[in-house]
C-alpha positions in Angstrom: -120.3 34.9 -127.7 -123.2 37.0 -126.4 -122.6 35.7 -122.9 -119.0 36.8 -123.0 -119.9 40.2 -124.2 -122.6 40.4 -121.5 -120.2 39.5 -118.8 -117.7 42.1 -120.0 -120.3 44.8 -120.1 -121.5 43.7 -116.6 -118.0 44.0 -115.2 -117.7 47.5 -116.8 -121.0 48.5 -115.3 -119.9 47.3 -111.8 -116.7 49.3 -112.0 -118.5 52.4 -113.1 -121.1 52.0 -110.3 -118.5 52.3 -107.6 -116.8 55.4 -109.2 -117.7 58.9 -108.2 -119.2 60.2 -111.4 -121.5 63.0 -112.6 -125.1 61.9 -113.0 -125.5 62.5 -116.7 -126.2 60.9 -120.0 -128.3 58.0 -121.3 -125.9 56.9 -124.1 -124.7 53.6 -122.6 -128.2 52.3 -121.5 -129.6 53.2 -124.9 -126.8 51.5 -126.8 -127.1 48.4 -124.6 -130.9 48.3 -125.3 -130.4 48.6 -129.0 -127.7 45.9 -129.1 -129.9 43.8 -126.8 -132.9 44.1 -129.0 -130.7 43.0 -132.0 -129.5 40.0 -130.0 -133.1 39.0 -129.2 -134.0 39.3 -132.9 -131.0 37.1 -133.8 -132.1 34.6 -131.2 -135.6 34.4 -132.7 -134.2 34.0 -136.2 -131.6 31.4 -135.3 -128.4 33.5 -135.3 -126.7 36.7 -136.3 -126.1 35.7 -139.9 -129.9 35.1 -140.3 -130.6 38.5 -138.7 -128.2 40.2 -141.1 -129.7 38.5 -144.1 -133.2 39.4 -143.0 -132.2 43.1 -142.5 -130.6 43.2 -146.0 -133.7 41.7 -147.5 -131.9 38.5 -148.6 -134.0 36.4 -146.4 -137.7 36.4 -145.3 -138.5 36.7 -141.6 -138.5 33.0 -140.7 -138.3 32.6 -136.9 -136.8 29.3 -135.6 -138.7 30.0 -132.3 -142.2 31.4 -132.1 -141.8 35.0 -131.0 -145.1 34.8 -129.2 -143.6 32.1 -126.9 -140.8 34.5 -126.0 -143.1 37.4 -125.1 -144.0 36.4 -121.6 -140.5 35.4 -120.6 -139.1 38.6 -122.0 -141.6 40.8 -120.3 -141.0 39.0 -117.0 -137.3 39.4 -117.3 -137.6 43.1 -118.0 -139.9 43.6 -115.0 -137.2 42.0 -112.9 -134.7 44.4 -114.4 -136.8 47.4 -113.3 -137.5 46.0 -109.9 -133.7 45.5 -109.2 -132.9 48.9 -110.6 -135.4 50.5 -108.2 -133.9 48.5 -105.3 -130.4 49.8 -106.1 -131.3 53.5 -106.2 -131.3 54.1 -102.4 -127.8 52.5 -102.3 -126.3 55.5 -104.1 -124.8 58.5 -102.5 -125.8 61.7 -104.3 -124.2 65.2 -103.9 -123.7 68.4 -105.7 -120.2 69.4 -106.8 -119.1 72.1 -109.3 -122.7 72.7 -110.4 -123.4 69.1 -111.2 -125.1 66.2 -109.3 -122.6 63.4 -108.7 -123.3 59.8 -107.7 -121.4 56.9 -106.3 -122.7 53.4 -105.6 -121.8 51.3 -102.6 -120.9 47.7 -101.8 -124.6 47.0 -101.5 -125.1 48.4 -105.0 -122.7 45.7 -106.3 -124.4 43.0 -104.3 -127.7 44.0 -105.8 -126.3 44.0 -109.3 -124.9 40.5 -108.9 -128.2 39.3 -107.4 -130.0 40.9 -110.3 -127.9 39.1 -112.9 -128.2 35.8 -111.0 -132.0 36.2 -110.9 -132.1 37.1 -114.6 -130.3 33.9 -115.6 -132.2 31.8 -113.1 -135.6 33.2 -114.2 -134.8 32.8 -117.9 -133.5 29.2 -117.5 -136.6 28.2 -115.5 -139.1 29.9 -117.9 -137.2 28.6 -120.9 -137.8 25.1 -119.9 -141.5 25.7 -119.7 -142.0 28.1 -122.6 -140.2 26.4 -125.5 -138.7 23.0 -124.9 -137.0 23.0 -128.3 -134.7 25.9 -127.5 -131.5 25.3 -125.6 -131.8 26.2 -121.9 -130.0 29.4 -121.1 -129.8 30.7 -124.7 -132.7 33.1 -124.1 -131.0 34.4 -120.9 -127.8 35.1 -122.9 -129.7 36.6 -125.7 -131.5 39.1 -123.4 -128.6 40.0 -121.2 -127.7 43.3 -122.9 -131.3 44.4 -123.1 -131.8 43.5 -119.4 -128.7 45.5 -118.4 -129.6 48.4 -120.6 -133.1 48.7 -119.2 -131.8 48.3 -115.7 -129.3 51.1 -116.2 -131.9 53.3 -117.8 -134.4 52.8 -115.0 -131.7 53.4 -112.4 -130.5 56.6 -114.2 -134.0 58.0 -114.4 -134.8 57.2 -110.8 -131.5 58.7 -109.6 -132.2 61.8 -111.6 -135.6 62.1 -109.9 -134.0 61.6 -106.5 -131.4 64.3 -107.4 -134.2 66.9 -107.8 -134.5 67.0 -104.1 -130.8 68.0 -103.6 -130.0 71.5 -102.6 
């Protein structure tokens, strides 16, 4: 289910990247990061029901996967997210209109987003095999997709805002 939600969010992001829009707000990236962190926690605990029970105090924190084993793969994935976000920033056109900074991505923006997600899943599948053989390959990539997308959008937004400071 997480993969389906991740793909739907990804398609929404691609659509919004190509639209001319004011450069404002951090709501979507922050929501994605919060939901992504919850998905990661659910992955560590063995599922959403276990996460809900742990939050409600009905269950002790009993990870099915050692969280320490996930730290390096998670950090590596998030570093990739920042790298791709940084690479996308120059592909945006920025301009001032009606007192606001506007932005619009290009075809290259979309190509870099697609490459970013492909690298995310490829990296996570490769690292998953080495880090924790008991987990299903690809599960970690799915569990971190929303966090990955949220951080990527947040980084992109911050860097675009910094670039916009130079506009007259």
